[in-house]
N, C-alpha and C positions, 0 to 999 in steps of 0.2 A: 595613787595606784600606778604601777608601771604598765607600759604597753609592751606587747609582744607582736612580732610579725608572724602570722600564720597563713598557711595556704589552705584554701577550701576548694573542693570540686563542686562547681555550681553550673546550673543549666545555662546555656548560651547559644549562640548561633555561629556557624562557620562563615567563611568569607563569601560563600554563595547563598547565605541566608537559611541554610538547613539547620535544624535543631541539633545541638551537640552539647557535650559537657566540657568545660574548660576550667583550668586551675586559675583562681584569682587570689591575689595577695590582699590581706586586710590587716589593719592594726586592730588588735583586740585587747581589752584589759587583761592583765596578767595577775594571777594570785600572788602568793608569797614567793619570793625568789630564792633560789639556791645560791648561797654566797661564799661557801668555803667547803673544802673537803679535807679529809685526813686519812692517812695510811698508817696503820699500826704495824709494828714489827718488833722482833727481838734485837736485831742488829741494825741500828740506825745508819752507821757508816756504809755498810754493805748495801742496804736498801737505797740510800741516797745515790750511791755509785750506779746501781742498776737502773733506776729511773732517770738519772741524769744522762746516762749513755743511751738508754732506750728512746726517750722522748726529747732529748736536748733541753731538759728543764734546767733552769737556773735555781740552784738550791743553796741556801746559806744558813749556818747555825744561828739560832736565836733562842736563848734560854734552853729549856729542856727539849725543844722541838727543832726541826730543820724546816725552814720556810721555803716553799716553792713559789717562785714569782709568777704572777698572773701573766699569761700571754695576752696579746691584744684582743682576741675573741674568747678568752677564757676567764676563769676565776683562780684566785690564789688558794694554796693548800699548805699542808705540812705533813711531815713524816715524824712519827713519835714512837719512841720505845718507852712504854710506861713502866717497865720493870715488874709487872704483875699481869695477871689475866685481865682483859683479853690481850694476848700478844699480837695476834694476827686479825686485823679487821680493816675494812674500808667503810667510811661513813661520809655522808654529806650533811651540811648544815643549812637550815632554812631560816631566813631572816624573819623575825617576829617582833612585835612591839611589846610583848609581855610574856616572858618565858614561862612563868608559873601558870598564867591563864591558859596558854596553849597546852601545857602538860595536863591541866584539868580537863580541857576540851578533848584531848586525845584519850584520856581515861574514860570520859563519858561516851566515847565512840568505840570503846573496847580495847584501847591501847593500854600501855603500862609505862610508868616512870622507871627508868633504869638508873639514871644519875639525876638527882634533883638539881635545881639551879646552883651553879657555881660562879661566883664573881671572880673575874681576873682583871688585870689592869685595863684591858681594852674593851671589856663588856661582860656579859653573862651568857653561859651556855648550859645546856642540859642534854641528856640523852633519853629518848623514849623508844618504845617498841610498838610497832603496829600489831593488829590482831593476828597477823600471819607470822610474826617473829622477826621482822626486819627492823634494824636499829637505824634511827634517824636522829640527827642533832638539831637542836633549836639554838638560835643565836640572836642576841640583842646587843648591838654595839653601844658602847658608852657614849659615843659622839652623837 
């Protein structure tokens, strides 16, 4: 399990010994990590140009998608023009150890499978929808 640094407001004492609240940093176990994001569009070249200029992202073609290099404090992503609906979307992918099992768990909690597990050379992904209609990707790396 990964750790995450989080800040908590905890009771403490000021320099004169009076009670007060102070922010303290603690390492806490983190759940499943967000590992990738995707931006869907109709015109990949135009979208790449926009985000490259806006955020100084380093974007390079890779198969049907354009890969966005991870910055030191961020995650990698890609821009994709599927050629069919949905054309415009943004999605993040959560790292899981078993895509099918997490789809089943999501369904048991009121979610819905939108795209069942799809194997690609680097791993397996799926899309699910939460009970409120938000789309989230699931990802398991082949490595």
